[in-house]
C-alpha positions as YAML, in Angstrom:
chain: A
units: angstrom
residues:
- id: 1
  name: MET
  ca: [0.03, 0.07, 0.05]
- id: 2
  name: THR
  ca: [0.96, 3.45, -0.80]
- id: 3
  name: GLU
  ca: [0.38, 6.44, 1.93]
- id: 4
  name: ASP
  ca: [-3.07, 5.84, 1.87]
- id: 5
  name: GLY
  ca: [-2.79, 2.96, 5.04]
- id: 6
  name: ALA
  ca: [-5.88, 0.87, 4.21]
- id: 7
  name: ALA
  ca: [-8.17, 3.27, 2.88]
- id: 8
  name: VAL
  ca: [-10.06, 1.86, -0.14]
- id: 9
  name: LEU
  ca: [-10.68, 5.66, -0.95]
- id: 10
  name: ARG
  ca: [-8.66, 8.79, 0.29]
- id: 11
  name: ALA
  ca: [-8.93, 12.20, -1.12]
- id: 12
  name: ARG
  ca: [-6.54, 15.04, -0.03]
- id: 13
  name: SER
  ca: [-6.97, 18.51, -0.99]
- id: 14
  name: LEU
  ca: [-9.61, 17.79, -3.45]
- id: 15
  name: GLY
  ca: [-10.78, 20.37, -5.89]
- id: 16
  name: VAL
  ca: [-13.82, 20.27, -8.17]
- id: 17
  name: GLN
  ca: [-15.01, 22.68, -10.39]
- id: 18
  name: VAL
  ca: [-17.30, 22.74, -13.15]
- id: 19
  name: PRO
  ca: [-16.87, 25.21, -16.39]
- id: 20
  name: LEU
  ca: [-19.63, 27.22, -17.26]
- id: 21
  name: ARG
  ca: [-21.31, 28.14, -20.35]
- id: 22
  name: SER
  ca: [-20.20, 31.48, -19.79]
- id: 23
  name: GLY
  ca: [-16.65, 30.77, -19.77]
- id: 24
  name: GLY
  ca: [-16.28, 31.00, -16.08]
- id: 25
  name: VAL
  ca: [-16.12, 28.55, -13.38]
- id: 26
  name: LEU
  ca: [-18.05, 27.11, -10.84]
- id: 27
  name: THR
  ca: [-16.16, 25.74, -7.88]
- id: 28
  name: LEU
  ca: [-18.51, 22.99, -5.68]
- id: 29
  name: GLY
  ca: [-16.00, 21.91, -3.44]
- id: 30
  name: SER
  ca: [-11.93, 23.17, -2.73]
- id: 31
  name: GLY
  ca: [-9.80, 21.52, 0.10]
- id: 32
  name: LEU
  ca: [-12.05, 18.14, 0.50]
- id: 33
  name: ASP
  ca: [-10.70, 15.59, 2.38]
- id: 34
  name: VAL
  ca: [-12.17, 11.88, 2.31]
- id: 35
  name: ASP
  ca: [-11.18, 9.00, 4.07]
- id: 36
  name: VAL
  ca: [-13.03, 5.10, 3.68]
- id: 37
  name: ALA
  ca: [-11.79, 2.10, 4.55]
- id: 38
  name: PRO
  ca: [-12.86, -1.66, 3.54]
- id: 39
  name: GLY
  ca: [-16.07, -2.41, 4.92]
- id: 40
  name: ARG
  ca: [-16.82, 1.20, 5.91]
- id: 41
  name: SER
  ca: [-19.95, 3.87, 4.59]
- id: 42
  name: LEU
  ca: [-19.69, 7.64, 4.28]
- id: 43
  name: ALA
  ca: [-23.04, 9.59, 3.54]
- id: 44
  name: VAL
  ca: [-22.48, 12.98, 2.26]
- id: 45
  name: VAL
  ca: [-25.38, 14.98, 2.36]
- id: 46
  name: GLY
  ca: [-26.31, 18.81, 1.17]
- id: 47
  name: ARG
  ca: [-29.02, 20.94, -0.21]
- id: 48
  name: SER
  ca: [-29.52, 20.57, -4.24]
- id: 49
  name: GLY
  ca: [-26.96, 21.76, -6.32]
- id: 50
  name: CYS
  ca: [-24.47, 22.10, -3.84]
- id: 51
  name: GLY
  ca: [-22.22, 19.45, -5.74]
- id: 52
  name: LYS
  ca: [-22.76, 16.06, -4.57]
- id: 53
  name: THR
  ca: [-23.03, 14.65, -7.64]
- id: 54
  name: THR
  ca: [-20.26, 16.04, -8.96]
- id: 55
  name: LEU
  ca: [-18.14, 14.87, -5.92]
- id: 56
  name: LEU
  ca: [-19.18, 11.68, -6.70]
- id: 57
  name: ALA
  ca: [-18.37, 11.47, -10.34]
- id: 58
  name: THR
  ca: [-15.19, 12.96, -9.42]
- id: 59
  name: LEU
  ca: [-14.43, 10.16, -6.41]
- id: 60
  name: GLY
  ca: [-15.85, 7.41, -9.02]
- id: 61
  name: LEU
  ca: [-13.11, 8.60, -11.93]
- id: 62
  name: LEU
  ca: [-15.86, 9.71, -13.86]
- id: 63
  name: ARG
  ca: [-14.18, 13.11, -13.81]
- id: 64
  name: LYS
  ca: [-11.12, 14.52, -13.45]
- id: 65
  name: PRO
  ca: [-10.67, 16.99, -9.89]
- id: 66
  name: SER
  ca: [-9.44, 20.46, -10.10]
- id: 67
  name: ALA
  ca: [-6.68, 20.11, -7.64]
- id: 68
  name: GLY
  ca: [-5.60, 17.95, -4.76]
- id: 69
  name: ARG
  ca: [-5.05, 14.33, -4.74]
- id: 70
  name: LEU
  ca: [-6.86, 11.09, -4.76]
- id: 71
  name: TRP
  ca: [-5.84, 7.31, -4.27]
- id: 72
  name: LEU
  ca: [-7.83, 4.33, -5.14]
- id: 73
  name: MET
  ca: [-7.41, 0.78, -3.36]
- id: 74
  name: GLY
  ca: [-3.53, 2.54, -2.63]
- id: 75
  name: GLU
  ca: [-2.88, 3.31, -6.22]
- id: 76
  name: GLU
  ca: [-2.97, 7.66, -7.15]
- id: 77
  name: VAL
  ca: [-5.86, 8.00, -9.33]
- id: 78
  name: THR
  ca: [-5.31, 11.93, -9.37]
- id: 79
  name: ALA
  ca: [-4.17, 12.09, -13.16]
- id: 80
  name: ILE
  ca: [-4.36, 8.85, -14.43]
- id: 81
  name: SER
  ca: [-5.14, 8.24, -18.35]
- id: 82
  name: ASP
  ca: [-8.94, 7.97, -19.69]
- id: 83
  name: ALA
  ca: [-7.91, 4.12, -20.72]
- id: 84
  name: ARG
  ca: [-6.60, 3.72, -17.12]
- id: 85
  name: ALA
  ca: [-9.86, 5.71, -15.09]
- id: 86
  name: ALA
  ca: [-11.92, 3.19, -17.43]
- id: 87
  name: ARG
  ca: [-10.19, 0.20, -16.45]
- id: 88
  name: LEU
  ca: [-10.22, 1.11, -12.52]
- id: 89
  name: ARG
  ca: [-14.14, 1.81, -12.81]
- id: 90
  name: ASN
  ca: [-14.89, -1.14, -14.41]
- id: 91
  name: ALA
  ca: [-13.29, -4.04, -12.34]
- id: 92
  name: ARG
  ca: [-13.56, -2.01, -8.85]
- id: 93
  name: ILE
  ca: [-15.98, 0.67, -8.63]
- id: 94
  name: GLY
  ca: [-19.81, -0.33, -8.46]
- id: 95
  name: PHE
  ca: [-22.38, 2.72, -9.46]
- id: 96
  name: VAL
  ca: [-26.10, 3.73, -8.72]
- id: 97
  name: PHE
  ca: [-26.55, 6.60, -10.80]
- id: 98
  name: GLN
  ca: [-29.67, 8.97, -10.14]
- id: 99
  name: ASP
  ca: [-31.31, 8.40, -13.19]
- id: 100
  name: TYR
  ca: [-30.66, 5.21, -13.49]
- id: 101
  name: SER
  ca: [-28.46, 4.71, -16.40]
- id: 102
  name: LEU
  ca: [-29.96, 1.85, -18.40]
- id: 103
  name: VAL
  ca: [-29.89, 0.16, -21.23]
- id: 104
  name: ALA
  ca: [-33.40, 0.61, -22.86]
- id: 105
  name: HIS
  ca: [-33.29, -2.34, -25.12]
- id: 106
  name: LEU
  ca: [-31.96, -4.55, -22.67]
- id: 107
  name: SER
  ca: [-33.38, -6.48, -20.61]
- id: 108
  name: VAL
  ca: [-33.24, -6.28, -16.82]
- id: 109
  name: LEU
  ca: [-31.25, -9.55, -16.23]
- id: 110
  name: GLU
  ca: [-28.80, -8.03, -18.78]
- id: 111
  name: ASN
  ca: [-28.59, -4.92, -17.54]
- id: 112
  name: VAL
  ca: [-27.31, -6.38, -14.39]
- id: 113
  name: LEU
  ca: [-24.86, -8.56, -16.25]
- id: 114
  name: LEU
  ca: [-22.94, -5.52, -17.97]
- id: 115
  name: PRO
  ca: [-20.44, -4.95, -15.30]
- id: 116
  name: VAL
  ca: [-19.62, -8.49, -15.89]
- id: 117
  name: GLU
  ca: [-19.15, -8.07, -19.77]
- id: 118
  name: TYR
  ca: [-17.18, -4.84, -19.41]
- id: 119
  name: GLY
  ca: [-15.17, -5.92, -16.53]
- id: 120
  name: ALA
  ca: [-14.59, -8.77, -14.29]
- id: 121
  name: ARG
  ca: [-14.39, -12.01, -16.01]
- id: 122
  name: MET
  ca: [-17.08, -14.74, -14.22]
- id: 123
  name: ARG
  ca: [-18.08, -17.39, -15.85]
- id: 124
  name: ARG
  ca: [-21.32, -17.17, -17.80]
- id: 125
  name: ARG
  ca: [-23.27, -19.33, -15.18]
- id: 126
  name: GLU
  ca: [-22.04, -18.05, -12.40]
- id: 127
  name: ALA
  ca: [-22.35, -14.48, -13.90]
- id: 128
  name: ARG
  ca: [-26.56, -15.26, -14.10]
- id: 129
  name: LEU
  ca: [-26.51, -16.66, -10.83]
- id: 130
  name: ALA
  ca: [-24.77, -13.63, -9.23]
- id: 131
  name: ALA
  ca: [-27.39, -11.29, -11.11]
- id: 132
  name: SER
  ca: [-30.62, -13.90, -9.85]
- id: 133
  name: ALA
  ca: [-29.17, -13.43, -6.72]
- id: 134
  name: GLN
  ca: [-29.04, -9.66, -6.57]
- id: 135
  name: LEU
  ca: [-32.42, -9.55, -8.08]
- id: 136
  name: ASP
  ca: [-34.05, -11.47, -6.00]
- id: 137
  name: ALA
  ca: [-32.26, -9.24, -2.45]
- id: 138
  name: VAL
  ca: [-33.95, -6.80, -4.04]
- id: 139
  name: GLY
  ca: [-37.07, -7.66, -4.67]
- id: 140
  name: LEU
  ca: [-37.12, -8.25, -8.15]
- id: 141
  name: ALA
  ca: [-37.16, -12.24, -8.73]
- id: 142
  name: GLY
  ca: [-38.88, -12.86, -11.65]
- id: 143
  name: PHE
  ca: [-38.49, -9.85, -13.61]
- id: 144
  name: GLU
  ca: [-35.19, -10.84, -15.26]
- id: 145
  name: ARG
  ca: [-36.92, -10.66, -19.20]
- id: 146
  name: ARG
  ca: [-38.23, -7.51, -18.67]
- id: 147
  name: ARG
  ca: [-37.35, -4.04, -20.24]
- id: 148
  name: PRO
  ca: [-36.67, -0.61, -18.42]
- id: 149
  name: ARG
  ca: [-39.65, 0.70, -19.51]
- id: 150
  name: GLN
  ca: [-41.74, -1.96, -18.06]
- id: 151
  name: LEU
  ca: [-40.75, -1.39, -14.71]
- id: 152
  name: SER
  ca: [-41.70, 1.96, -12.27]
- id: 153
  name: GLY
  ca: [-39.00, 4.09, -10.77]
- id: 154
  name: GLY
  ca: [-38.51, 2.43, -8.15]
- id: 155
  name: GLU
  ca: [-37.98, -1.28, -9.91]
- id: 156
  name: GLN
  ca: [-35.52, 0.69, -12.55]
- id: 157
  name: GLN
  ca: [-33.41, 2.19, -9.27]
- id: 158
  name: ARG
  ca: [-33.43, -1.64, -7.52]
- id: 159
  name: VAL
  ca: [-32.09, -2.81, -10.96]
- id: 160
  name: ALA
  ca: [-29.26, -0.10, -10.45]
- id: 161
  name: VAL
  ca: [-28.90, -1.55, -6.99]
- id: 162
  name: ALA
  ca: [-27.90, -4.76, -8.22]
- id: 163
  name: ARG
  ca: [-25.92, -4.13, -11.21]
- id: 164
  name: ALA
  ca: [-23.87, -2.20, -9.09]
- id: 165
  name: LEU
  ca: [-23.36, -5.02, -6.32]
- id: 166
  name: VAL
  ca: [-23.14, -8.12, -9.09]
- id: 167
  name: ARG
  ca: [-19.07, -8.25, -9.29]
- id: 168
  name: GLY
  ca: [-18.42, -7.62, -6.08]
- id: 169
  name: PRO
  ca: [-16.81, -4.17, -6.06]
- id: 170
  name: GLN
  ca: [-14.56, -2.85, -3.83]
- id: 171
  name: LEU
  ca: [-15.89, 0.56, -3.90]
- id: 172
  name: VAL
  ca: [-19.82, 1.42, -4.22]
- id: 173
  name: LEU
  ca: [-20.75, 4.76, -5.32]
- id: 174
  name: ALA
  ca: [-24.95, 5.57, -4.78]
- id: 175
  name: ASP
  ca: [-26.24, 8.63, -5.71]
- id: 176
  name: GLU
  ca: [-29.99, 9.04, -3.96]
- id: 177
  name: PRO
  ca: [-30.34, 5.63, -4.22]
- id: 178
  name: THR
  ca: [-33.61, 5.12, -2.60]
- id: 179
  name: GLY
  ca: [-34.87, 8.56, -4.13]
- id: 180
  name: ALA
  ca: [-37.78, 6.63, -6.33]
- id: 181
  name: LEU
  ca: [-38.30, 4.05, -3.50]
- id: 182
  name: ASP
  ca: [-41.09, 4.11, -0.55]
- id: 183
  name: THR
  ca: [-39.91, 4.34, 3.11]
- id: 184
  name: SER
  ca: [-39.89, 0.31, 3.40]
- id: 185
  name: THR
  ca: [-38.77, -0.99, 0.26]
- id: 186
  name: GLY
  ca: [-36.24, 1.64, 0.75]
- id: 187
  name: GLU
  ca: [-34.96, 0.48, 4.01]
- id: 188
  name: ASN
  ca: [-34.69, -3.36, 2.52]
- id: 189
  name: VAL
  ca: [-32.77, -1.81, -0.51]
- id: 190
  name: MET
  ca: [-30.12, 0.21, 1.77]
- id: 191
  name: ALA
  ca: [-30.27, -2.65, 4.38]
- id: 192
  name: HIS
  ca: [-29.10, -5.22, 1.30]
- id: 193
  name: LEU
  ca: [-26.66, -2.63, -0.45]
- id: 194
  name: LEU
  ca: [-24.96, -1.71, 3.16]
- id: 195
  name: ALA
  ca: [-24.69, -5.49, 4.31]
- id: 196
  name: ALA
  ca: [-23.29, -6.14, 0.76]
- id: 197
  name: CYS
  ca: [-20.25, -3.60, 1.13]
- id: 198
  name: ARG
  ca: [-19.30, -5.23, 4.39]
- id: 199
  name: GLN
  ca: [-19.66, -8.45, 4.05]
- id: 200
  name: SER
  ca: [-17.43, -7.85, 1.04]
- id: 201
  name: ASN
  ca: [-15.52, -5.68, 2.96]
- id: 202
  name: ALA
  ca: [-16.47, -2.96, 0.22]
- id: 203
  name: ALA
  ca: [-16.73, 0.57, 1.27]
- id: 204
  name: ALA
  ca: [-19.54, 2.76, 0.44]
- id: 205
  name: VAL
  ca: [-19.87, 6.51, -0.27]
- id: 206
  name: VAL
  ca: [-23.92, 7.59, -0.83]
- id: 207
  name: VAL
  ca: [-25.36, 10.88, -1.52]
- id: 208
  name: THR
  ca: [-28.81, 11.13, -0.22]
- id: 209
  name: HIS
  ca: [-31.34, 13.58, 1.20]
- id: 210
  name: ASP
  ca: [-32.77, 11.17, 3.40]
- id: 211
  name: ASP
  ca: [-31.87, 11.80, 7.35]
- id: 212
  name: ALA
  ca: [-32.82, 8.21, 7.75]
- id: 213
  name: VAL
  ca: [-30.90, 6.78, 4.93]
- id: 214
  name: ALA
  ca: [-27.62, 8.70, 6.18]
- id: 215
  name: SER
  ca: [-28.03, 7.71, 9.78]
- id: 216
  name: GLU
  ca: [-27.85, 4.01, 9.11]
- id: 217
  name: LEU
  ca: [-24.23, 4.86, 7.10]
- id: 218
  name: ASP
  ca: [-21.20, 4.67, 9.82]
- id: 219
  name: GLU
  ca: [-19.71, 7.97, 8.78]
- id: 220
  name: ARG
  ca: [-21.99, 11.08, 7.42]
- id: 221
  name: ALA
  ca: [-20.61, 14.64, 6.07]
- id: 222
  name: GLU
  ca: [-22.11, 17.62, 4.84]
- id: 223
  name: LEU
  ca: [-20.84, 19.69, 1.79]
- id: 224
  name: ARG
  ca: [-21.72, 22.96, 2.46]
- id: 225
  name: ASP
  ca: [-19.66, 25.96, 1.20]
- id: 226
  name: GLY
  ca: [-17.26, 23.86, -0.95]
- id: 227
  name: ALA
  ca: [-16.26, 21.66, 2.82]
- id: 228
  name: LEU
  ca: [-16.98, 18.56, 3.75]
- id: 229
  name: ARG
  ca: [-18.21, 19.13, 6.90]
- id: 230
  name: ARG
  ca: [-18.45, 16.53, 9.31]
- id: 231
  name: PRO
  ca: [-21.15, 16.67, 12.74]
- id: 232
  name: VAL
  ca: [-19.67, 18.26, 16.22]
- id: 233
  name: PRO
  ca: [-20.10, 15.49, 18.97]
- id: 234
  name: ALA
  ca: [-22.55, 16.76, 21.43]
...
């Protein structure tokens, strides 16, 4: 390991900026420090538009930071090539996107299997069994042949969770994973997501507006005024 010790994900003095059409730059984060150890989880909360989704994309190597340093599993990934970033995403990171990002012409099962097709090498039977197990865990057993258009928003969100977990990633990044779910279903899905991460010793970062969801994670930080602020102990 390098200087990040046991952390799956570590960021130091991370800067996150977004170019504006006007030619200016919007700073959504500056001097951000993040540490998430194996089997641990971090909730990131904050008002709409504060940069939570952009931060998640940066931590997941979907965009490059404007400043600071970032490590994943001991490897510094601050300025790696796009090709290397894609390989690391496929091999080590599971994403739950806020808009689900399901492929319309693929079945539910095929959508869940996408990370296996592009990343981890698994035998076909093993992969299908893993995908079916994840769908069963989120309450979608029997939905394998349906298309995304045949699902409700909440069902699509559960497919996205199953897809994120199917190959046992070392880091799970989830953007409002219960946003389209009723309270009971949301609790079950979050319980499954967190249990799966703990069982496989994966780290998780979850962006949420829901205080009940945030309270289930090991740590909580608010993204406010460009900084991640931890609660002050009582």
